[in-house]
Backbone as JSON, one array per atom type, in Angstrom:
{
  "sequence": "QVALVESGGGLAQPGGSLRLSCAASGFDFSRYGMGWARQAPGKRLEWVSTIYADGRGAKYLDSVKGRYTISRDNAKKMVYLQMNSLNSEDTGLYYCAKGIYTIPGEYDYWGQGTQVTVSS",
  "N": [[10.72, -15.84, -45.65], [9.29, -12.56, -45.78], [7.82, -11.34, -42.85], [5.48, -9.62, -40.91], [4.23, -8.78, -37.84], [1.75, -7.4, -36.04], [0.84, -6.07, -32.83], [-0.82, -5.13, -29.76], [-3.0, -3.48, -30.05], [-6.34, -2.36, -29.16], [-9.02, -1.41, -26.94], [-9.4, 1.94, -26.1], [-9.89, 4.77, -24.02], [-11.06, 8.08, -24.84], [-8.44, 10.42, -24.87], [-6.7, 8.65, -23.8], [-4.0, 6.19, -23.98], [-2.14, 4.03, -26.14], [0.16, 1.46, -27.02], [1.54, 0.28, -29.85], [3.05, -2.6, -31.3], [5.35, -4.1, -33.57], [6.56, -6.99, -34.88], [9.23, -8.03, -36.79], [10.44, -10.14, -39.41], [12.47, -12.2, -41.59], [13.88, -10.52, -43.28], [16.61, -8.18, -43.7], [16.39, -6.35, -41.22], [17.54, -4.01, -40.06], [18.35, -2.49, -42.18], [16.26, -1.26, -43.4], [13.74, 1.24, -43.68], [10.74, 1.67, -41.76], [7.18, 1.64, -41.5], [3.96, 2.89, -40.4], [0.51, 2.53, -41.01], [-3.01, 3.27, -41.26], [-6.45, 2.27, -41.29], [-9.51, 3.59, -41.19], [-12.95, 2.82, -40.43], [-14.8, 2.53, -43.38], [-13.15, 4.25, -44.73], [-10.26, 5.29, -46.67], [-7.03, 3.67, -46.77], [-4.55, 5.09, -44.77], [-1.5, 6.72, -44.48], [0.54, 6.92, -41.58], [2.96, 7.14, -40.06], [6.56, 7.11, -40.35], [9.74, 5.63, -39.95], [13.26, 5.98, -40.16], [15.87, 3.71, -41.22], [18.02, 3.67, -39.39], [16.85, 4.7, -37.22], [17.06, 7.36, -36.57], [15.57, 9.35, -37.66], [12.27, 10.5, -38.36], [8.92, 10.63, -39.67], [5.68, 12.13, -39.6], [2.12, 11.95, -39.93], [0.22, 14.9, -40.17], [-1.95, 15.14, -38.39], [-1.33, 13.52, -36.26], [1.0, 14.37, -35.19], [3.0, 15.21, -32.42], [1.47, 13.68, -30.77], [1.78, 10.99, -31.37], [4.48, 8.66, -31.33], [6.98, 7.17, -33.11], [9.18, 4.4, -32.97], [12.07, 2.23, -32.9], [13.7, -0.95, -32.44], [16.46, -2.23, -33.42], [18.0, -4.42, -32.78], [16.18, -6.19, -31.72], [14.47, -6.41, -33.8], [12.1, -4.94, -33.98], [9.41, -2.62, -34.27], [7.75, 0.24, -33.04], [4.76, 2.0, -32.06], [3.89, 4.56, -30.23], [1.02, 5.86, -28.93], [-0.61, 8.64, -27.87], [-2.98, 10.74, -26.13], [-5.38, 9.98, -27.39], [-8.1, 10.07, -29.71], [-11.45, 9.8, -31.07], [-11.14, 9.81, -33.8], [-8.85, 8.44, -34.23], [-9.45, 5.83, -34.31], [-9.24, 2.68, -35.86], [-7.9, 0.17, -38.12], [-4.68, -0.72, -37.67], [-1.68, -0.92, -39.42], [1.52, -2.34, -39.85], [4.35, -1.74, -41.89], [6.85, -2.48, -44.35], [9.32, -0.31, -45.35], [9.97, 3.1, -46.47], [8.17, 4.98, -47.16], [5.63, 7.54, -47.71], [3.29, 7.15, -48.91], [0.79, 4.83, -48.87], [0.46, 2.86, -50.9], [2.96, 2.35, -51.89], [4.4, 0.72, -50.25], [5.84, -2.54, -49.77], [5.46, -4.82, -48.21], [3.21, -5.94, -45.73], [1.77, -6.14, -42.44], [-0.78, -8.01, -40.67], [-2.43, -6.38, -39.33], [-3.68, -4.52, -36.49], [-6.33, -3.86, -34.33], [-7.47, -0.72, -33.31], [-9.5, 0.94, -31.12], [-11.12, 3.77, -30.14], [-13.03, 4.9, -27.66], [-15.56, 5.98, -25.39]],
  "CA": [[9.89, -14.82, -46.27], [9.02, -11.4, -44.93], [6.64, -11.42, -41.99], [5.29, -8.5, -39.99], [3.13, -9.16, -36.94], [1.41, -6.3, -35.13], [0.14, -6.36, -31.58], [-0.96, -3.99, -28.88], [-4.24, -2.74, -30.23], [-7.38, -2.61, -28.17], [-9.97, -0.34, -26.66], [-8.86, 3.01, -25.27], [-10.8, 5.91, -23.81], [-10.53, 9.36, -25.35], [-7.38, 10.94, -24.02], [-5.85, 7.56, -23.35], [-2.8, 5.82, -24.73], [-1.86, 2.65, -26.52], [1.45, 1.26, -27.67], [1.53, -0.8, -30.83], [4.33, -3.23, -31.59], [5.42, -4.87, -34.81], [7.7, -7.88, -34.93], [9.62, -8.26, -38.18], [11.34, -11.26, -39.68], [12.6, -12.57, -42.99], [14.67, -9.58, -44.05], [17.63, -7.5, -42.92], [15.57, -5.29, -40.62], [18.27, -2.77, -39.77], [18.63, -1.78, -43.42], [15.04, -0.74, -44.01], [12.77, 2.03, -42.94], [9.48, 1.0, -41.43], [6.09, 2.59, -41.4], [2.63, 2.52, -39.9], [-0.64, 3.11, -41.7], [-4.26, 2.88, -40.62], [-7.66, 2.37, -42.09], [-10.72, 3.78, -40.4], [-14.12, 2.22, -41.09], [-15.35, 3.25, -44.51], [-12.2, 5.23, -45.27], [-9.09, 4.75, -47.34], [-5.82, 3.45, -46.0], [-3.89, 6.38, -44.54], [-0.18, 6.65, -43.89], [0.58, 7.56, -40.27], [4.31, 7.5, -39.61], [7.67, 6.36, -40.93], [11.02, 5.81, -39.27], [14.38, 5.58, -40.99], [16.49, 2.44, -40.83], [18.87, 3.84, -38.22], [16.03, 5.21, -36.13], [17.42, 8.74, -36.23], [14.65, 10.29, -38.27], [10.91, 9.99, -38.48], [7.92, 11.53, -40.23], [4.35, 11.88, -39.06], [0.92, 12.58, -40.45], [0.03, 16.12, -39.39], [-2.96, 15.0, -37.34], [-0.81, 12.74, -35.13], [2.22, 15.01, -34.68], [2.92, 15.61, -31.03], [0.72, 12.67, -30.0], [2.33, 9.68, -31.68], [5.93, 8.55, -31.46], [7.45, 5.9, -33.7], [10.53, 4.04, -32.56], [12.44, 0.88, -33.32], [14.81, -1.63, -31.8], [17.01, -3.05, -34.51], [18.49, -5.68, -32.23], [15.02, -7.07, -31.52], [13.67, -6.39, -35.03], [10.79, -4.46, -33.56], [9.07, -1.22, -34.44], [6.7, 0.58, -32.1], [4.03, 3.25, -32.24], [3.28, 5.04, -28.99], [-0.08, 6.74, -29.28], [-1.13, 9.33, -26.71], [-4.08, 11.71, -26.36], [-6.19, 9.38, -28.44], [-9.48, 10.54, -29.91], [-12.25, 8.87, -31.87], [-10.63, 9.77, -35.18], [-7.71, 7.52, -34.28], [-9.97, 4.47, -34.44], [-8.99, 2.05, -37.14], [-7.02, -0.99, -38.18], [-3.32, -0.2, -37.83], [-0.79, -1.85, -40.09], [2.95, -2.13, -39.93], [4.78, -2.0, -43.26], [8.29, -2.37, -44.62], [9.61, 0.73, -46.32], [10.2, 4.45, -45.96], [7.29, 5.82, -47.94], [4.49, 8.21, -47.09], [2.11, 6.74, -49.67], [0.6, 3.42, -48.53], [0.59, 1.97, -52.05], [4.36, 2.11, -52.25], [4.98, -0.29, -49.37], [5.79, -3.85, -50.42], [5.03, -5.85, -47.28], [2.32, -5.46, -44.68], [1.28, -7.08, -41.46], [-2.22, -8.32, -40.75], [-3.14, -5.28, -38.69], [-4.18, -4.61, -35.12], [-7.46, -2.92, -34.22], [-7.49, 0.31, -32.27], [-10.82, 1.55, -30.97], [-11.14, 4.82, -29.12], [-14.43, 5.12, -27.32], [-15.87, 6.03, -23.95]],
  "C": [[9.63, -13.71, -45.25], [7.75, -11.63, -44.13], [6.64, -10.22, -41.06], [4.06, -8.81, -39.14], [2.91, -8.04, -35.94], [0.72, -6.82, -33.89], [-0.01, -5.06, -30.8], [-2.21, -3.16, -29.05], [-5.25, -3.08, -29.14], [-8.31, -1.43, -28.04], [-9.32, 0.68, -25.73], [-9.92, 4.1, -25.13], [-10.21, 7.15, -24.47], [-9.56, 9.96, -24.36], [-6.41, 9.89, -23.54], [-4.7, 7.27, -24.28], [-2.81, 4.33, -25.06], [-0.47, 2.61, -27.13], [1.36, 0.05, -28.58], [2.95, -1.31, -31.05], [4.23, -3.99, -32.91], [6.7, -5.68, -34.8], [7.99, -8.25, -36.38], [10.54, -9.46, -38.3], [11.43, -11.48, -41.18], [13.33, -11.58, -43.87], [15.65, -8.89, -43.12], [17.02, -6.22, -42.35], [16.31, -3.97, -40.5], [18.6, -1.96, -41.02], [17.42, -1.06, -44.0], [14.27, 0.19, -43.07], [11.51, 1.23, -42.72], [8.39, 2.05, -41.25], [4.85, 2.0, -40.75], [1.58, 3.23, -40.75], [-1.9, 2.63, -40.99], [-5.41, 3.03, -41.58], [-8.85, 2.45, -41.16], [-11.89, 3.17, -41.15], [-14.65, 3.09, -42.21], [-14.41, 4.26, -45.16], [-11.01, 4.51, -45.92], [-7.93, 4.54, -46.37], [-5.02, 4.75, -45.95], [-2.53, 6.15, -43.89], [-0.16, 7.43, -42.58], [2.0, 8.03, -39.9], [5.34, 6.59, -40.27], [8.92, 6.64, -40.11], [12.13, 5.27, -40.15], [15.05, 4.34, -40.4], [17.32, 2.55, -39.55], [18.11, 4.42, -37.03], [16.24, 6.67, -35.79], [16.5, 9.78, -36.85], [13.29, 9.66, -38.41], [10.02, 11.06, -39.1], [6.56, 11.14, -39.69], [3.28, 12.58, -39.89], [0.63, 13.8, -39.57], [-0.91, 15.92, -38.21], [-2.47, 14.19, -36.14], [0.47, 13.34, -34.55], [2.02, 15.49, -33.26], [2.16, 14.63, -30.15], [1.28, 11.28, -30.19], [3.85, 9.76, -31.73], [6.27, 7.17, -32.0], [8.87, 5.65, -33.22], [10.82, 2.62, -33.03], [13.59, 0.36, -32.48], [15.38, -2.6, -32.81], [17.53, -4.39, -34.0], [17.35, -6.69, -32.06], [14.15, -7.18, -32.77], [12.22, -6.0, -34.73], [10.63, -2.99, -33.94], [7.82, -0.95, -33.61], [5.99, 1.87, -32.52], [3.35, 3.58, -30.92], [2.25, 6.09, -29.35], [-0.67, 7.34, -28.0], [-2.25, 10.28, -27.11], [-4.99, 11.23, -27.48], [-7.57, 10.02, -28.51], [-10.18, 9.59, -30.88], [-11.75, 8.76, -33.3], [-9.4, 8.89, -35.32], [-8.16, 6.06, -34.4], [-9.69, 3.92, -35.83], [-8.14, 0.81, -36.99], [-5.63, -0.47, -38.53], [-2.41, -1.29, -38.37], [0.65, -1.39, -39.99], [3.39, -2.49, -41.36], [6.28, -1.77, -43.41], [8.52, -1.32, -45.69], [9.69, 2.08, -45.66], [9.23, 5.45, -46.56], [6.22, 6.52, -47.11], [3.2, 7.93, -47.84], [1.92, 5.24, -49.44], [0.85, 2.46, -49.7], [2.01, 1.63, -52.42], [5.04, 1.1, -51.34], [4.83, -1.67, -50.02], [5.34, -4.98, -49.5], [4.27, -5.23, -46.12], [2.08, -6.56, -43.66], [-0.22, -7.27, -41.61], [-3.08, -7.25, -40.08], [-3.55, -5.59, -37.25], [-5.21, -3.51, -34.92], [-7.28, -1.98, -33.04], [-8.87, 0.95, -32.27], [-10.77, 2.54, -29.83], [-12.58, 5.19, -28.86], [-14.58, 5.18, -25.81], [-16.96, 5.04, -23.61]]
}
């Protein structure tokens, strides 16, 4: 069965960086786009970034463009989210998802999430 396991969250200071990882299993990883979404406290789930199956294209939420970089390693079945210049609005539970969509509701499989907290 499909499994997605995120890691790498934690506490970061404003201006700091974190790198999230997502380990995938149970499907032909190299054939599917992958995405990241986040949910801030009291807010709706928000799409953050998507990467195509071959890793050659990606999309980003406007507020993270230039600060976040999504990447993948198809041999390892991993997808990553490098987050730089973090600010308090980046705080939230970050989820990895299988698919190529920009609308969270269209993804079919999700991980359990990893918490990112940006605070001084």
